C-alpha positions in Angstrom: 189.9 0.7 71.7 192.0 1.7 68.6 194.5 4.5 69.0 192.5 6.6 66.6 189.5 6.6 69.0 189.1 8.8 72.1 186.4 9.5 74.6 184.6 12.8 75.0 185.5 14.3 78.4 181.8 15.0 79.1 179.6 12.2 77.7 182.5 9.7 77.6 181.4 8.5 74.1 184.2 6.8 72.1 184.6 8.6 68.8 187.2 8.9 66.1 189.7 11.8 66.5 188.3 13.6 63.5 184.8 13.8 65.2 186.2 15.4 68.3 187.2 19.0 69.1 190.5 19.3 71.0 191.5 22.0 73.3 194.9 23.3 72.1 196.3 24.0 75.7 195.4 20.8 77.6 194.5 18.4 74.9 191.0 17.7 76.3 188.5 16.4 73.7 184.8 17.2 73.4 182.3 16.1 70.9 180.3 18.7 69.0 177.1 18.1 71.1 178.8 18.5 74.5 180.7 21.6 73.4 177.6 23.3 72.3 175.7 22.3 75.5 178.6 23.5 77.7 178.7 26.8 75.8 175.0 27.4 76.4 175.4 26.5 80.1 178.0 29.2 80.7 176.5 31.7 78.4 178.1 35.2 78.5 179.8 34.4 81.9 182.8 32.8 80.1 183.4 29.3 79.0 185.6 27.0 81.1 187.3 23.9 79.7 185.8 20.8 81.5 189.3 19.3 81.6 191.7 22.2 82.7 188.9 24.6 83.9 190.7 27.5 82.1 188.5 30.2 80.5 188.6 29.8 76.8 186.9 30.9 73.6 185.3 27.7 72.2 185.4 29.0 68.6 189.2 29.6 68.7 190.6 27.3 71.4 188.8 24.1 70.3 189.8 22.8 66.9 188.9 19.7 65.0 191.7 17.1 64.5 192.6 16.4 60.9 191.4 13.1 59.5 193.9 10.3 60.0 196.0 9.6 57.0 197.2 6.3 58.2 195.4 3.0 58.2 191.7 2.8 58.6 190.3 2.7 62.1 189.8 -0.8 63.4 186.2 -2.1 63.6 184.3 -2.5 66.8 181.0 -4.2 67.6 178.4 -1.8 69.0 175.2 -2.5 70.8 172.5 -0.4 69.0 169.0 -0.1 70.4 166.2 -0.4 67.8 162.7 1.2 68.3 159.7 1.6 66.2 157.8 4.8 65.3 154.6 5.6 63.6 154.5 8.9 61.7 151.1 10.1 60.7 148.9 13.2 60.2 146.0 14.0 62.5 142.7 15.4 61.6 144.1 18.9 61.6 146.8 18.0 59.1 149.6 18.2 61.7 152.4 15.7 61.6 152.5 13.4 64.6 154.9 10.8 65.9 154.2 7.8 68.2 156.4 5.0 69.4 154.9 1.6 69.4 155.9 -2.0 69.9 158.8 -3.2 72.0 162.4 -2.0 71.7 165.0 -4.5 70.5 168.8 -4.7 70.4 171.1 -5.3 67.5 174.8 -6.0 67.4 176.6 -4.3 64.5 180.1 -3.2 63.5 180.7 0.5 63.7 181.3 0.4 60.0 178.9 -1.8 58.2 177.3 -2.2 54.8 173.8 -0.8 54.5 172.5 -4.1 53.2 173.7 -5.9 56.3 172.1 -3.3 58.6 168.7 -3.6 56.8 168.8 -7.4 56.9 169.4 -7.3 60.6 166.5 -4.9 61.2 164.0 -6.9 59.0 164.2 -9.8 61.5 162.6 -7.6 64.1 159.8 -6.1 62.0 156.4 -6.9 63.6 154.7 -6.9 60.2 155.7 -6.5 56.5 155.0 -2.8 55.6 157.0 -0.1 53.9 159.6 1.3 56.3 162.7 3.4 56.6 165.5 3.6 59.1 166.7 6.8 60.7 169.3 7.7 63.3 167.8 9.2 66.5 168.6 9.7 70.1 167.2 7.6 72.9 163.8 9.3 72.8 163.3 8.3 69.2 162.0 11.8 68.1 165.2 13.8 67.3 168.3 13.1 65.3 171.4 12.0 67.1 173.8 13.7 64.6 172.2 17.0 63.8 172.1 20.1 66.1 168.9 20.1 68.2 167.9 23.6 66.9 167.5 22.1 63.4 164.7 19.9 64.7 165.7 17.0 62.6 163.6 14.0 63.3 166.3 11.6 62.1 168.8 11.2 59.3 167.7 8.5 57.0 170.0 5.5 56.2 170.1 3.8 52.8 171.1 0.3 51.7 173.6 1.2 49.0 176.4 2.7 51.0 178.6 1.9 53.9 177.2 3.2 57.2 179.3 4.4 60.1 177.7 4.0 63.5 178.5 5.7 66.8 178.1 4.4 70.3 175.3 6.9 71.1 173.2 6.1 68.0 169.7 4.6 68.1 168.1 3.1 65.1 164.4 4.1 64.7 162.2 2.2 62.2 159.6 4.5 60.8 156.3 2.9 59.5 153.8 5.1 57.8 151.2 2.7 56.4 149.9 0.6 59.3 146.4 0.1 60.7 145.1 0.4 64.2 144.8 -3.3 64.4 148.5 -3.7 63.6 149.4 -1.2 66.3 147.4 -3.2 68.8 149.1 -6.5 67.8 152.5 -4.8 68.2 151.6 -3.8 71.7 150.7 -7.3 72.8 153.0 -9.1 75.3 153.7 -12.8 75.3 155.4 -14.7 78.1 158.6 -16.5 77.3 158.6 -20.3 78.1 161.3 -19.7 80.7 158.8 -17.9 82.9 157.2 -21.3 83.6 160.2 -22.1 85.7 159.7 -19.1 88.0 158.5 -19.8 91.5 154.8 -18.8 92.0 154.3 -15.7 94.1 150.8 -16.8 95.1 150.5 -17.5 98.9 150.6 -21.2 99.9 148.7 -22.9 102.6 150.0 -25.3 105.2 147.9 -28.0 103.5 149.9 -27.4 100.3 153.0 -28.0 102.3 151.6 -31.3 103.7 150.7 -32.3 100.1 154.2 -31.6 98.9 155.7 -33.5 101.9 153.6 -36.7 101.2 153.6 -36.8 97.4 155.7 -39.4 95.6 159.2 -38.6 94.4 160.8 -40.3 91.5 164.4 -41.3 92.2 166.1 -41.4 88.7 169.5 -42.5 87.6 171.0 -39.3 89.0 169.6 -40.0 92.5 169.0 -43.8 92.6 167.9 -46.1 95.4 170.2 -48.9 96.6 168.2 -52.1 96.6 169.3 -54.4 99.5 168.1 -57.5 97.7 170.0 -57.2 94.4 172.8 -55.0 95.9 172.5 -52.5 93.0 171.3 -48.9 92.5 167.8 -48.9 91.1 165.4 -46.2 89.9 162.5 -46.1 92.4 159.6 -44.1 93.7 159.8 -42.7 97.3 156.7 -41.7 99.3 156.7 -40.4 102.8 153.6 -40.9 104.9 152.6 -40.3 108.5 151.2 -43.4 110.3 150.1 -41.7 113.5 150.1 -38.1 114.7 151.2 -37.1 118.2 149.2 -35.0 120.6 151.6 -32.1 120.1 152.4 -31.5 116.5 155.4 -29.4 115.6 155.4 -28.1 112.0 158.8 -26.8 110.8 158.8 -24.9 107.5 162.0 -25.3 105.5 162.6 -21.6 104.7 166.4 -21.9 104.4 167.6 -23.8 101.3 170.7 -24.2 99.3 170.0 -23.0 95.7 172.3 -22.2 92.8 175.5 -22.7 94.9 174.4 -20.4 97.7 172.2 -20.4 100.8 169.0 -18.4 100.6 165.8 -17.8 102.6 162.4 -18.3 101.1 159.9 -15.6 102.1 156.9 -17.2 100.5 153.6 -16.6 102.3 152.3 -19.7 104.0 148.7 -19.3 105.3 148.2 -21.3 108.5 145.0 -22.0 110.5 144.8 -21.0 114.1 141.9 -23.3 114.9 140.6 -26.6 113.5 143.6 -27.7 111.5 142.5 -31.0 110.0 145.2 -33.5 109.1 142.9 -36.5 108.4 143.9 -36.4 104.7 147.6 -36.9 105.5 147.5 -40.0 107.6 148.1 -43.6 106.5 147.4 -45.3 109.9 144.3 -45.7 112.1 142.2 -42.6 112.8 140.6 -43.6 116.1 141.8 -40.3 117.6 140.8 -36.7 116.7 142.7 -35.4 113.7 141.9 -31.7 114.4 144.5 -29.4 116.0 144.6 -25.9 117.4 147.6 -23.6 117.3 149.2 -23.0 120.6 152.3 -21.0 119.6 154.5 -20.2 116.7 158.0 -18.8 116.0 158.6 -16.1 113.4 161.9 -15.2 111.7 162.7 -11.9 110.0 165.9 -11.3 107.9 168.0 -13.5 105.8 170.7 -16.2 106.0 173.5 -14.1 107.5 171.4 -12.1 110.1 167.9 -12.2 111.4 165.5 -11.6 114.3 163.2 -14.1 116.1 159.8 -13.3 117.6 157.0 -15.5 118.9 153.3 -15.8 119.4 151.9 -17.8 122.3 148.4 -18.4 123.7 147.8 -18.3 127.5 146.2 -21.7 128.3 144.2 -20.2 131.2 142.6 -17.2 129.4 143.1 -18.3 125.8 144.4 -14.9 125.0 147.2 -14.5 122.4 150.4 -12.6 123.2 153.3 -11.4 120.9 156.8 -11.6 122.3 159.5 -9.4 120.7 162.6 -9.3 122.9 161.6 -7.5 126.1 158.3 -6.2 124.6 155.1 -8.2 125.1 151.8 -7.1 123.5 148.4 -8.6 123.3 148.1 -9.7 119.6 146.6 -12.5 117.6 148.6 -14.2 114.8 147.1 -13.4 111.4 147.8 -13.8 107.6 150.1 -10.8 107.8 152.6 -13.1 109.6 152.4 -15.8 106.8 155.7 -14.7 105.2 157.7 -14.8 108.5 156.2 -17.8 110.3 158.9 -20.5 110.8 157.9 -23.1 113.4 154.3 -23.8 114.5 153.1 -25.8 117.6 149.7 -27.4 117.4 147.8 -29.3 120.1 145.3 -32.0 119.5 141.8 -30.9 120.5 140.9 -34.0 122.6 144.5 -34.2 123.9 144.7 -30.9 125.7 145.5 -31.4 129.3 143.6 -29.4 131.9 145.6 -26.4 133.1 145.3 -24.7 136.4 147.5 -22.3 138.4 149.3 -23.7 141.4 147.7 -23.0 144.8 148.4 -19.7 146.5 151.5 -19.7 148.7 151.0 -19.0 152.5 151.3 -15.3 153.4 154.0 -14.0 155.8 151.3 -13.3 158.4 150.2 -17.0 158.3 153.8 -18.2 158.7 154.2 -15.9 161.8 151.1 -17.2 163.4 152.4 -20.7 163.1 155.6 -19.8 165.0 155.5 -20.3 168.8 158.1 -19.0 171.3 160.1 -21.4 173.4 158.6 -20.1 176.6 155.2 -21.6 175.6 156.5 -25.1 175.8 155.2 -26.8 179.0 155.4 -30.3 180.5 152.2 -31.1 178.7 153.6 -30.1 175.3 154.3 -33.4 173.4 158.0 -33.9 172.9 159.1 -34.5 169.4 160.0 -38.2 168.8 163.3 -37.2 167.3 164.2 -35.1 170.4 163.3 -38.1 172.6 165.5 -40.4 170.7 168.3 -37.9 170.8 168.2 -37.8 174.7 168.2 -41.6 174.9 171.2 -41.8 172.6 173.1 -39.3 174.7 172.4 -41.4 177.9 173.6 -44.5 176.2 176.8 -42.8 175.1 177.6 -41.7 178.7 177.2 -45.3 179.8 179.6 -46.5 177.1 182.2 -43.9 178.0 182.0 -44.9 181.7 182.5 -48.6 180.9 185.5 -47.7 178.8 187.0 -45.7 181.6 186.6 -48.5 184.2 188.2 -51.1 181.8 191.2 -48.8 181.3 191.7 -48.4 185.0 191.7 -52.2 185.6 194.3 -52.9 183.0 198.0 -51.9 183.0 198.3 -48.3 182.4 199.5 -47.5 178.9 199.6 -44.3 176.8 196.6 -43.7 174.7 197.1 -41.7 171.5 194.5 -40.7 169.1 192.0 -43.4 170.0 189.0 -43.5 167.7 185.5 -44.4 168.9 182.5 -44.5 166.6 179.5 -42.6 168.0 176.2 -44.4 167.9 174.4 -41.0 167.9 175.7 -39.3 164.7 177.1 -42.3 162.8 180.4 -40.3 162.6 183.8 -40.5 164.3 184.7 -38.7 167.5 188.4 -38.1 168.1 189.7 -38.0 171.7 192.9 -38.8 173.6 
């Protein structure tokens, strides 16, 4: 900003010094419009300077700076809104104003020739009719330069002189001789060609996803295919097909993608069938099995890339009743189209491949177990002895015989000290240590 330009302390508009009123004590600057509005706000209660908050008399303590006698202020480029207004008389002879068309923007120097300004505006005219250009506020009905109590509808600009623009100015093009048909044409909206690149907001179906997965993709020179025969990169066409589908089909929707140098989540609605999902149109192999699937469960994701929350739907195979699992909360709820924007992973089961499901047999009760227990006093001579117990008794008898034989052999030989002799027991297949 040039040194000869300052900002109003209230509206912050950049204006030349000679268009601002300066407080003599603190040096705070106000434009004429803000000074008048502030004076009306305080009324008879006393005016306070917005900068130093001291009570002042606006007529005496705020003075206009003298015009600069030095070099001319440097030029700046301003962004000026342009709007169109239709001035007419109604049936009662009263003057009426109506904005029409679509606002535009023009970039002009703060000091520009009138011919240059009119030439820039003529490029935006919706039709060739007599017109004039006035300075207005953002509403387009009152002048931006005159005091509001004058009720000026806009100071007119002319081609022949140099025009000084301010940052708060709006240019309003007034047309007086236009027809209703021309007004209707000016209100029409046409889509820019760039809108064709926008992603459709219409809901997709899971069949659309299968079509996109199996359609052919052209590999151009930017993404070529390496030919193993000629050992060179070649342009080719790639097609993915499914030869045979499994009994349990897991469908994973790619909702997290890397787009425009950042990761993002796609919240597009994907409608999915709960029953009778037919995949016969997406198979390239034999179709001797059923191609119809039923949904058994699905996982949902809420949130974005950095944080999120998972929930799940699952069908009870015994009762065919759907349940919704959200952390520790379980509710009886069926999946529906309302979940199409959050569904993430789907689990389908082939109709003729569903295995029979049954609950495990009931476990024996405590009373049944107690009835099977018998006290040791009930065992008689007629009670059959367990075979393992009988084998254990025989093994113990054999062990005694072996120990007796060892003892007799030791007595017949010359006595010698025995330390830590080790004998393997035939009973436990372990080692017994004795001395």
